[in-house]
N, CA, C, O and CB atoms as a CASP TS submission, in Angstrom:
PFRMAT TS
TARGET T0000
AUTHOR 0000-0000-0000
METHOD Language model
MODEL 1
PARENT N/A
ATOM      1  N   MET     1      -7.558  12.498   9.473  1.00  0.00           N
ATOM      2  CA  MET     1      -6.198  12.219   9.061  1.00  0.00           C
ATOM      3  C   MET     1      -6.153  11.008   8.134  1.00  0.00           C
ATOM      4  O   MET     1      -5.865  11.157   6.947  1.00  0.00           O
ATOM      5  CB  MET     1      -5.310  11.992  10.281  1.00  0.00           C
ATOM      6  N   PHE     2      -6.434   9.801   8.656  1.00  0.00           N
ATOM      7  CA  PHE     2      -6.487   8.619   7.806  1.00  0.00           C
ATOM      8  C   PHE     2      -7.933   8.438   7.359  1.00  0.00           C
ATOM      9  O   PHE     2      -8.838   8.315   8.184  1.00  0.00           O
ATOM     10  CB  PHE     2      -5.952   7.343   8.554  1.00  0.00           C
ATOM     11  N   LYS     3      -8.136   8.422   6.064  1.00  0.00           N
ATOM     12  CA  LYS     3      -9.501   8.366   5.563  1.00  0.00           C
ATOM     13  C   LYS     3      -9.849   7.060   4.883  1.00  0.00           C
ATOM     14  O   LYS     3     -10.890   6.471   5.176  1.00  0.00           O
ATOM     15  CB  LYS     3      -9.728   9.480   4.620  1.00  0.00           C
ATOM     16  N   LYS     4      -8.980   6.584   3.959  1.00  0.00           N
ATOM     17  CA  LYS     4      -9.333   5.399   3.198  1.00  0.00           C
ATOM     18  C   LYS     4      -8.119   4.497   3.006  1.00  0.00           C
ATOM     19  O   LYS     4      -7.023   4.958   2.686  1.00  0.00           O
ATOM     20  CB  LYS     4      -9.923   5.791   1.845  1.00  0.00           C
ATOM     21  N   LEU     5      -8.337   3.219   3.208  1.00  0.00           N
ATOM     22  CA  LEU     5      -7.305   2.217   3.011  1.00  0.00           C
ATOM     23  C   LEU     5      -7.036   2.052   1.515  1.00  0.00           C
ATOM     24  O   LEU     5      -7.960   1.839   0.730  1.00  0.00           O
ATOM     25  CB  LEU     5      -7.719   0.868   3.651  1.00  0.00           C
ATOM     26  N   ALA     6      -5.774   2.151   1.131  1.00  0.00           N
ATOM     27  CA  ALA     6      -5.373   1.978  -0.264  1.00  0.00           C
ATOM     28  C   ALA     6      -5.073   0.508  -0.531  1.00  0.00           C
ATOM     29  O   ALA     6      -4.713  -0.233   0.384  1.00  0.00           O
ATOM     30  CB  ALA     6      -4.140   2.856  -0.600  1.00  0.00           C
ATOM     31  N   LYS     7      -5.220   0.094  -1.771  1.00  0.00           N
ATOM     32  CA  LYS     7      -4.776  -1.232  -2.193  1.00  0.00           C
ATOM     33  C   LYS     7      -3.538  -1.007  -3.051  1.00  0.00           C
ATOM     34  O   LYS     7      -3.540  -0.207  -3.987  1.00  0.00           O
ATOM     35  CB  LYS     7      -5.912  -2.023  -2.984  1.00  0.00           C
ATOM     36  N   ILE     8      -2.484  -1.735  -2.705  1.00  0.00           N
ATOM     37  CA  ILE     8      -1.170  -1.507  -3.303  1.00  0.00           C
ATOM     38  C   ILE     8      -0.625  -2.774  -3.937  1.00  0.00           C
ATOM     39  O   ILE     8      -0.839  -3.873  -3.426  1.00  0.00           O
ATOM     40  CB  ILE     8      -0.192  -0.987  -2.257  1.00  0.00           C
ATOM     41  N   LYS     9       0.081  -2.619  -5.056  1.00  0.00           N
ATOM     42  CA  LYS     9       0.873  -3.698  -5.667  1.00  0.00           C
ATOM     43  C   LYS     9       2.321  -3.331  -5.383  1.00  0.00           C
ATOM     44  O   LYS     9       2.824  -2.329  -5.891  1.00  0.00           O
ATOM     45  CB  LYS     9       0.587  -3.862  -7.248  1.00  0.00           C
ATOM     46  N   TYR    10       2.998  -4.150  -4.561  1.00  0.00           N
ATOM     47  CA  TYR    10       4.373  -3.876  -4.165  1.00  0.00           C
ATOM     48  C   TYR    10       5.338  -4.439  -5.186  1.00  0.00           C
ATOM     49  O   TYR    10       5.248  -5.611  -5.553  1.00  0.00           O
ATOM     50  CB  TYR    10       4.665  -4.458  -2.783  1.00  0.00           C
ATOM     51  N   LEU    11       6.259  -3.614  -5.644  1.00  0.00           N
ATOM     52  CA  LEU    11       7.282  -3.972  -6.616  1.00  0.00           C
ATOM     53  C   LEU    11       8.643  -3.896  -5.931  1.00  0.00           C
ATOM     54  O   LEU    11       8.728  -3.374  -4.820  1.00  0.00           O
ATOM     55  CB  LEU    11       7.227  -3.038  -7.868  1.00  0.00           C
ATOM     56  N   PRO    12       9.726  -4.405  -6.565  1.00  0.00           N
ATOM     57  CA  PRO    12      11.032  -4.406  -5.912  1.00  0.00           C
ATOM     58  C   PRO    12      11.533  -3.038  -5.428  1.00  0.00           C
ATOM     59  O   PRO    12      12.129  -2.965  -4.353  1.00  0.00           O
ATOM     60  CB  PRO    12      12.025  -4.969  -6.844  1.00  0.00           C
ATOM     61  N   ASN    13      11.318  -1.977  -6.166  1.00  0.00           N
ATOM     62  CA  ASN    13      11.832  -0.673  -5.764  1.00  0.00           C
ATOM     63  C   ASN    13      10.767   0.412  -5.708  1.00  0.00           C
ATOM     64  O   ASN    13      11.078   1.594  -5.562  1.00  0.00           O
ATOM     65  CB  ASN    13      12.911  -0.252  -6.702  1.00  0.00           C
ATOM     66  N   ASN    14       9.525   0.007  -5.823  1.00  0.00           N
ATOM     67  CA  ASN    14       8.429   0.974  -5.888  1.00  0.00           C
ATOM     68  C   ASN    14       7.124   0.230  -5.599  1.00  0.00           C
ATOM     69  O   ASN    14       7.119  -0.975  -5.345  1.00  0.00           O
ATOM     70  CB  ASN    14       8.379   1.691  -7.291  1.00  0.00           C
ATOM     71  N   PHE    15       6.042   0.961  -5.643  1.00  0.00           N
ATOM     72  CA  PHE    15       4.732   0.334  -5.516  1.00  0.00           C
ATOM     73  C   PHE    15       3.749   1.084  -6.395  1.00  0.00           C
ATOM     74  O   PHE    15       3.957   2.248  -6.738  1.00  0.00           O
ATOM     75  CB  PHE    15       4.254   0.315  -4.038  1.00  0.00           C
ATOM     76  N   ILE    16       2.679   0.399  -6.749  1.00  0.00           N
ATOM     77  CA  ILE    16       1.633   0.972  -7.584  1.00  0.00           C
ATOM     78  C   ILE    16       0.343   0.992  -6.776  1.00  0.00           C
ATOM     79  O   ILE    16      -0.016  -0.004  -6.148  1.00  0.00           O
ATOM     80  CB  ILE    16       1.456   0.167  -8.914  1.00  0.00           C
ATOM     81  N   VAL    17      -0.340   2.105  -6.791  1.00  0.00           N
ATOM     82  CA  VAL    17      -1.626   2.209  -6.108  1.00  0.00           C
ATOM     83  C   VAL    17      -2.689   1.620  -7.029  1.00  0.00           C
ATOM     84  O   VAL    17      -2.957   2.163  -8.100  1.00  0.00           O
ATOM     85  CB  VAL    17      -1.962   3.699  -5.729  1.00  0.00           C
ATOM     86  N   VAL    18      -3.284   0.525  -6.617  1.00  0.00           N
ATOM     87  CA  VAL    18      -4.312  -0.176  -7.398  1.00  0.00           C
ATOM     88  C   VAL    18      -5.674   0.433  -7.114  1.00  0.00           C
ATOM     89  O   VAL    18      -6.487   0.609  -8.022  1.00  0.00           O
ATOM     90  CB  VAL    18      -4.320  -1.692  -7.073  1.00  0.00           C
ATOM     91  N   GLU    19      -5.919   0.754  -5.847  1.00  0.00           N
ATOM     92  CA  GLU    19      -7.160   1.409  -5.446  1.00  0.00           C
ATOM     93  C   GLU    19      -6.794   2.586  -4.556  1.00  0.00           C
ATOM     94  O   GLU    19      -6.121   2.422  -3.539  1.00  0.00           O
ATOM     95  CB  GLU    19      -8.126   0.415  -4.708  1.00  0.00           C
ATOM     96  N   GLN    20      -7.239   3.771  -4.945  1.00  0.00           N
ATOM     97  CA  GLN    20      -6.877   5.001  -4.242  1.00  0.00           C
ATOM     98  C   GLN    20      -7.219   4.961  -2.760  1.00  0.00           C
ATOM     99  O   GLN    20      -8.244   4.420  -2.345  1.00  0.00           O
ATOM    100  CB  GLN    20      -7.565   6.174  -4.881  1.00  0.00           C
ATOM    101  N   GLY    21      -6.335   5.544  -1.992  1.00  0.00           N
ATOM    102  CA  GLY    21      -6.499   5.670  -0.556  1.00  0.00           C
ATOM    103  C   GLY    21      -5.330   6.480  -0.023  1.00  0.00           C
ATOM    104  O   GLY    21      -4.466   6.905  -0.790  1.00  0.00           O
ATOM    105  N   ASP    22      -5.297   6.695   1.280  1.00  0.00           N
ATOM    106  CA  ASP    22      -4.207   7.506   1.843  1.00  0.00           C
ATOM    107  C   ASP    22      -3.307   6.719   2.783  1.00  0.00           C
ATOM    108  O   ASP    22      -2.330   7.264   3.297  1.00  0.00           O
ATOM    109  CB  ASP    22      -4.776   8.693   2.580  1.00  0.00           C
ATOM    110  N   HIS    23      -3.621   5.429   3.020  1.00  0.00           N
ATOM    111  CA  HIS    23      -2.788   4.645   3.917  1.00  0.00           C
ATOM    112  C   HIS    23      -2.934   3.150   3.654  1.00  0.00           C
ATOM    113  O   HIS    23      -3.848   2.700   2.962  1.00  0.00           O
ATOM    114  CB  HIS    23      -3.138   4.956   5.362  1.00  0.00           C
ATOM    115  N   VAL    24      -1.987   2.389   4.238  1.00  0.00           N
ATOM    116  CA  VAL    24      -2.049   0.930   4.261  1.00  0.00           C
ATOM    117  C   VAL    24      -1.818   0.497   5.708  1.00  0.00           C
ATOM    118  O   VAL    24      -1.475   1.318   6.559  1.00  0.00           O
ATOM    119  CB  VAL    24      -0.984   0.280   3.281  1.00  0.00           C
ATOM    120  N   LEU    25      -2.006  -0.779   5.981  1.00  0.00           N
ATOM    121  CA  LEU    25      -1.806  -1.297   7.330  1.00  0.00           C
ATOM    122  C   LEU    25      -0.547  -2.152   7.396  1.00  0.00           C
ATOM    123  O   LEU    25      -0.249  -2.911   6.474  1.00  0.00           O
ATOM    124  CB  LEU    25      -3.027  -2.111   7.781  1.00  0.00           C
ATOM    125  N   CYS    26       0.179  -2.020   8.486  1.00  0.00           N
ATOM    126  CA  CYS    26       1.357  -2.844   8.732  1.00  0.00           C
ATOM    127  C   CYS    26       0.908  -4.284   8.943  1.00  0.00           C
ATOM    128  O   CYS    26      -0.016  -4.541   9.714  1.00  0.00           O
ATOM    129  CB  CYS    26       2.163  -2.324   9.961  1.00  0.00           C
ATOM    130  N   ALA    27       1.556  -5.221   8.262  1.00  0.00           N
ATOM    131  CA  ALA    27       1.201  -6.633   8.359  1.00  0.00           C
ATOM    132  C   ALA    27       1.543  -7.233   9.716  1.00  0.00           C
ATOM    133  O   ALA    27       0.982  -8.263  10.089  1.00  0.00           O
ATOM    134  CB  ALA    27       1.896  -7.411   7.274  1.00  0.00           C
ATOM    135  N   VAL    28       2.451  -6.614  10.461  1.00  0.00           N
ATOM    136  CA  VAL    28       2.870  -7.138  11.758  1.00  0.00           C
ATOM    137  C   VAL    28       2.109  -6.476  12.900  1.00  0.00           C
ATOM    138  O   VAL    28       1.531  -7.158  13.746  1.00  0.00           O
ATOM    139  CB  VAL    28       4.369  -6.940  11.947  1.00  0.00           C
ATOM    140  N   SER    29       2.112  -5.146  12.922  1.00  0.00           N
ATOM    141  CA  SER    29       1.542  -4.413  14.058  1.00  0.00           C
ATOM    142  C   SER    29       0.118  -3.922  13.844  1.00  0.00           C
ATOM    143  O   SER    29      -0.586  -3.625  14.809  1.00  0.00           O
ATOM    144  CB  SER    29       2.405  -3.249  14.375  1.00  0.00           C
ATOM    145  N   GLY    30      -0.313  -3.833  12.588  1.00  0.00           N
ATOM    146  CA  GLY    30      -1.633  -3.292  12.293  1.00  0.00           C
ATOM    147  C   GLY    30      -1.674  -1.769  12.292  1.00  0.00           C
ATOM    148  O   GLY    30      -2.737  -1.178  12.104  1.00  0.00           O
ATOM    149  N   LYS    31      -0.514  -1.121  12.503  1.00  0.00           N
ATOM    150  CA  LYS    31      -0.456   0.351  12.503  1.00  0.00           C
ATOM    151  C   LYS    31      -0.749   0.885  11.104  1.00  0.00           C
ATOM    152  O   LYS    31      -0.427   0.250  10.100  1.00  0.00           O
ATOM    153  CB  LYS    31       0.937   0.852  12.989  1.00  0.00           C
ATOM    154  N   LYS    32      -1.359   2.046  11.061  1.00  0.00           N
ATOM    155  CA  LYS    32      -1.631   2.702   9.790  1.00  0.00           C
ATOM    156  C   LYS    32      -0.365   3.409   9.305  1.00  0.00           C
ATOM    157  O   LYS    32       0.350   4.037  10.087  1.00  0.00           O
ATOM    158  CB  LYS    32      -2.810   3.706   9.926  1.00  0.00           C
ATOM    159  N   ILE    33      -0.100   3.293   7.992  1.00  0.00           N
ATOM    160  CA  ILE    33       1.076   3.897   7.376  1.00  0.00           C
ATOM    161  C   ILE    33       0.615   4.807   6.250  1.00  0.00           C
ATOM    162  O   ILE    33      -0.008   4.341   5.297  1.00  0.00           O
ATOM    163  CB  ILE    33       2.062   2.810   6.849  1.00  0.00           C
ATOM    164  N   LYS    34       0.910   6.102   6.344  1.00  0.00           N
ATOM    165  CA  LYS    34       0.607   7.017   5.251  1.00  0.00           C
ATOM    166  C   LYS    34       1.396   6.583   4.016  1.00  0.00           C
ATOM    167  O   LYS    34       2.553   6.180   4.132  1.00  0.00           O
ATOM    168  CB  LYS    34       0.943   8.492   5.642  1.00  0.00           C
ATOM    169  N   LEU    35       0.785   6.662   2.849  1.00  0.00           N
ATOM    170  CA  LEU    35       1.481   6.240   1.637  1.00  0.00           C
ATOM    171  C   LEU    35       2.776   7.008   1.423  1.00  0.00           C
ATOM    172  O   LEU    35       3.756   6.441   0.939  1.00  0.00           O
ATOM    173  CB  LEU    35       0.581   6.413   0.434  1.00  0.00           C
ATOM    174  N   GLU    36       2.796   8.291   1.776  1.00  0.00           N
ATOM    175  CA  GLU    36       4.019   9.079   1.586  1.00  0.00           C
ATOM    176  C   GLU    36       5.111   8.697   2.582  1.00  0.00           C
ATOM    177  O   GLU    36       6.254   9.130   2.435  1.00  0.00           O
ATOM    178  CB  GLU    36       3.710  10.563   1.713  1.00  0.00           C
ATOM    179  N   GLU    37       4.779   7.898   3.585  1.00  0.00           N
ATOM    180  CA  GLU    37       5.762   7.445   4.571  1.00  0.00           C
ATOM    181  C   GLU    37       6.064   5.948   4.453  1.00  0.00           C
ATOM    182  O   GLU    37       6.791   5.396   5.279  1.00  0.00           O
ATOM    183  CB  GLU    37       5.267   7.755   5.973  1.00  0.00           C
ATOM    184  N   LEU    38       5.515   5.298   3.440  1.00  0.00           N
ATOM    185  CA  LEU    38       5.707   3.860   3.234  1.00  0.00           C
ATOM    186  C   LEU    38       7.103   3.602   2.669  1.00  0.00           C
ATOM    187  O   LEU    38       7.413   4.018   1.553  1.00  0.00           O
ATOM    188  CB  LEU    38       4.619   3.287   2.281  1.00  0.00           C
ATOM    189  N   ASN    39       7.940   2.916   3.444  1.00  0.00           N
ATOM    190  CA  ASN    39       9.317   2.629   3.039  1.00  0.00           C
ATOM    191  C   ASN    39       9.686   1.163   3.092  1.00  0.00           C
ATOM    192  O   ASN    39      10.683   0.759   2.493  1.00  0.00           O
ATOM    193  CB  ASN    39      10.254   3.388   3.895  1.00  0.00           C
ATOM    194  N   TYR    40       8.905   0.354   3.797  1.00  0.00           N
ATOM    195  CA  TYR    40       9.256  -1.050   4.005  1.00  0.00           C
ATOM    196  C   TYR    40       8.107  -1.951   3.569  1.00  0.00           C
ATOM    197  O   TYR    40       6.964  -1.775   3.991  1.00  0.00           O
ATOM    198  CB  TYR    40       9.611  -1.310   5.483  1.00  0.00           C
ATOM    199  N   TRP    41       8.438  -2.931   2.707  1.00  0.00           N
ATOM    200  CA  TRP    41       7.442  -3.899   2.273  1.00  0.00           C
ATOM    201  C   TRP    41       8.133  -5.150   1.764  1.00  0.00           C
ATOM    202  O   TRP    41       9.344  -5.161   1.540  1.00  0.00           O
ATOM    203  CB  TRP    41       6.531  -3.301   1.186  1.00  0.00           C
ATOM    204  N   ASN    42       7.350  -6.203   1.584  1.00  0.00           N
ATOM    205  CA  ASN    42       7.848  -7.466   1.074  1.00  0.00           C
ATOM    206  C   ASN    42       7.117  -7.749  -0.234  1.00  0.00           C
ATOM    207  O   ASN    42       5.894  -7.883  -0.258  1.00  0.00           O
ATOM    208  CB  ASN    42       7.648  -8.629   2.112  1.00  0.00           C
ATOM    209  N   VAL    43       7.875  -7.839  -1.311  1.00  0.00           N
ATOM    210  CA  VAL    43       7.287  -8.050  -2.632  1.00  0.00           C
ATOM    211  C   VAL    43       6.654  -9.436  -2.732  1.00  0.00           C
ATOM    212  O   VAL    43       5.542  -9.572  -3.242  1.00  0.00           O
ATOM    213  CB  VAL    43       8.348  -7.874  -3.724  1.00  0.00           C
ATOM    214  N   GLU    44       7.353 -10.465  -2.251  1.00  0.00           N
ATOM    215  CA  GLU    44       6.845 -11.834  -2.347  1.00  0.00           C
ATOM    216  C   GLU    44       5.548 -12.022  -1.565  1.00  0.00           C
ATOM    217  O   GLU    44       4.615 -12.666  -2.044  1.00  0.00           O
ATOM    218  CB  GLU    44       7.892 -12.813  -1.845  1.00  0.00           C
ATOM    219  N   LEU    45       5.496 -11.456  -0.359  1.00  0.00           N
ATOM    220  CA  LEU    45       4.310 -11.597   0.482  1.00  0.00           C
ATOM    221  C   LEU    45       3.267 -10.511   0.237  1.00  0.00           C
ATOM    222  O   LEU    45       2.133 -10.617   0.704  1.00  0.00           O
ATOM    223  CB  LEU    45       4.713 -11.583   1.929  1.00  0.00           C
ATOM    224  N   GLN    46       3.656  -9.452  -0.507  1.00  0.00           N
ATOM    225  CA  GLN    46       2.777  -8.315  -0.776  1.00  0.00           C
ATOM    226  C   GLN    46       2.248  -7.729   0.532  1.00  0.00           C
ATOM    227  O   GLN    46       1.044  -7.553   0.713  1.00  0.00           O
ATOM    228  CB  GLN    46       1.605  -8.739  -1.687  1.00  0.00           C
ATOM    229  N   GLU    47       3.197  -7.429   1.453  1.00  0.00           N
ATOM    230  CA  GLU    47       2.873  -6.870   2.756  1.00  0.00           C
ATOM    231  C   GLU    47       3.670  -5.606   3.014  1.00  0.00           C
ATOM    232  O   GLU    47       4.804  -5.469   2.555  1.00  0.00           O
ATOM    233  CB  GLU    47       3.133  -7.890   3.854  1.00  0.00           C
ATOM    234  N   ALA    48       3.074  -4.690   3.746  1.00  0.00           N
ATOM    235  CA  ALA    48       3.738  -3.451   4.162  1.00  0.00           C
ATOM    236  C   ALA    48       4.128  -3.559   5.628  1.00  0.00           C
ATOM    237  O   ALA    48       3.494  -4.278   6.401  1.00  0.00           O
ATOM    238  CB  ALA    48       2.819  -2.215   3.928  1.00  0.00           C
ATOM    239  N   TYR    49       5.191  -2.826   6.005  1.00  0.00           N
ATOM    240  CA  TYR    49       5.656  -2.798   7.386  1.00  0.00           C
ATOM    241  C   TYR    49       5.847  -1.359   7.833  1.00  0.00           C
ATOM    242  O   TYR    49       6.312  -0.517   7.065  1.00  0.00           O
ATOM    243  CB  TYR    49       6.967  -3.592   7.542  1.00  0.00           C
ATOM    244  N   PHE    50       5.490  -1.084   9.067  1.00  0.00           N
ATOM    245  CA  PHE    50       5.545   0.271   9.613  1.00  0.00           C
ATOM    246  C   PHE    50       6.975   0.815   9.663  1.00  0.00           C
ATOM    247  O   PHE    50       7.210   1.985   9.360  1.00  0.00           O
ATOM    248  CB  PHE    50       4.936   0.294  11.008  1.00  0.00           C
ATOM    249  N   SER    51       7.921  -0.035  10.043  1.00  0.00           N
ATOM    250  CA  SER    51       9.322   0.390  10.131  1.00  0.00           C
ATOM    251  C   SER    51      10.227  -0.820   9.931  1.00  0.00           C
ATOM    252  O   SER    51       9.753  -1.934   9.706  1.00  0.00           O
ATOM    253  CB  SER    51       9.617   1.075  11.502  1.00  0.00           C
ATOM    254  N   TYR    52      11.532  -0.586  10.016  1.00  0.00           N
ATOM    255  CA  TYR    52      12.483  -1.683   9.882  1.00  0.00           C
ATOM    256  C   TYR    52      12.318  -2.691  11.021  1.00  0.00           C
ATOM    257  O   TYR    52      12.641  -3.867  10.850  1.00  0.00           O
ATOM    258  CB  TYR    52      13.920  -1.143   9.854  1.00  0.00           C
ATOM    259  N   VAL    53      11.826  -2.254  12.167  1.00  0.00           N
ATOM    260  CA  VAL    53      11.626  -3.147  13.312  1.00  0.00           C
ATOM    261  C   VAL    53      10.616  -4.236  12.954  1.00  0.00           C
ATOM    262  O   VAL    53      10.877  -5.419  13.172  1.00  0.00           O
ATOM    263  CB  VAL    53      11.146  -2.349  14.554  1.00  0.00           C
ATOM    264  N   GLU    54       9.479  -3.847  12.412  1.00  0.00           N
ATOM    265  CA  GLU    54       8.456  -4.815  12.011  1.00  0.00           C
ATOM    266  C   GLU    54       8.936  -5.679  10.843  1.00  0.00           C
ATOM    267  O   GLU    54       8.653  -6.876  10.799  1.00  0.00           O
ATOM    268  CB  GLU    54       7.159  -4.089  11.629  1.00  0.00           C
ATOM    269  N   ALA    55       9.657  -5.079   9.903  1.00  0.00           N
ATOM    270  CA  ALA    55      10.179  -5.831   8.760  1.00  0.00           C
ATOM    271  C   ALA    55      11.166  -6.904   9.221  1.00  0.00           C
ATOM    272  O   ALA    55      11.132  -8.030   8.726  1.00  0.00           O
ATOM    273  CB  ALA    55      10.858  -4.881   7.754  1.00  0.00           C
ATOM    274  N   MET    56      12.045  -6.561  10.166  1.00  0.00           N
ATOM    275  CA  MET    56      13.016  -7.535  10.687  1.00  0.00           C
ATOM    276  C   MET    56      12.307  -8.615  11.506  1.00  0.00           C
ATOM    277  O   MET    56      12.665  -9.791  11.432  1.00  0.00           O
ATOM    278  CB  MET    56      14.087  -6.827  11.553  1.00  0.00           C
ATOM    279  N   TYR    57      11.306  -8.214  12.282  1.00  0.00           N
ATOM    280  CA  TYR    57      10.540  -9.184  13.063  1.00  0.00           C
ATOM    281  C   TYR    57       9.913 -10.225  12.137  1.00  0.00           C
ATOM    282  O   TYR    57       9.994 -11.426  12.395  1.00  0.00           O
ATOM    283  CB  TYR    57       9.447  -8.474  13.896  1.00  0.00           C
ATOM    284  N   LYS    58       9.294  -9.757  11.067  1.00  0.00           N
ATOM    285  CA  LYS    58       8.649 -10.662  10.108  1.00  0.00           C
ATOM    286  C   LYS    58       9.664 -11.582   9.466  1.00  0.00           C
ATOM    287  O   LYS    58       9.419 -12.778   9.310  1.00  0.00           O
ATOM    288  CB  LYS    58       7.910  -9.869   9.029  1.00  0.00           C
ATOM    289  N   ARG    59      10.810 -11.023   9.093  1.00  0.00           N
ATOM    290  CA  ARG    59      11.862 -11.804   8.444  1.00  0.00           C
ATOM    291  C   ARG    59      12.403 -12.885   9.377  1.00  0.00           C
ATOM    292  O   ARG    59      12.631 -14.018   8.953  1.00  0.00           O
ATOM    293  CB  ARG    59      13.001 -10.888   7.987  1.00  0.00           C
ATOM    294  N   GLU    60      12.607 -12.534  10.644  1.00  0.00           N
ATOM    295  CA  GLU    60      13.178 -13.478  11.596  1.00  0.00           C
ATOM    296  C   GLU    60      12.167 -14.525  12.079  1.00  0.00           C
ATOM    297  O   GLU    60      12.560 -15.592  12.551  1.00  0.00           O
ATOM    298  CB  GLU    60      13.734 -12.727  12.780  1.00  0.00           C
ATOM    299  N   ASN    61      10.880 -14.226  11.965  1.00  0.00           N
ATOM    300  CA  ASN    61       9.854 -15.135  12.477  1.00  0.00           C
ATOM    301  C   ASN    61       9.017 -15.802  11.387  1.00  0.00           C
ATOM    302  O   ASN    61       7.919 -16.293  11.650  1.00  0.00           O
ATOM    303  CB  ASN    61       8.948 -14.389  13.401  1.00  0.00           C
ATOM    304  N   SER    62       9.532 -15.816  10.195  1.00  0.00           N
ATOM    305  CA  SER    62       8.793 -16.462   9.095  1.00  0.00           C
ATOM    306  C   SER    62       9.368 -17.815   8.770  1.00  0.00           C
ATOM    307  O   SER    62       8.872 -18.497   7.874  1.00  0.00           O
ATOM    308  CB  SER    62       8.809 -15.589   7.847  1.00  0.00           C
TER
END
């Protein structure tokens, strides 16, 4: 299912795949996120989040 970690450049409304892969890791939980399911990230920190729960946790605890 998950084969290779992708390297991503996160932009305000999109992201660019810098190095091909099929998933990234959540910066909070470490969960694997399929690129087609990636919806939450932080442009300034260049981090991905599994869901709004992890994104809010990061925002409230930074």
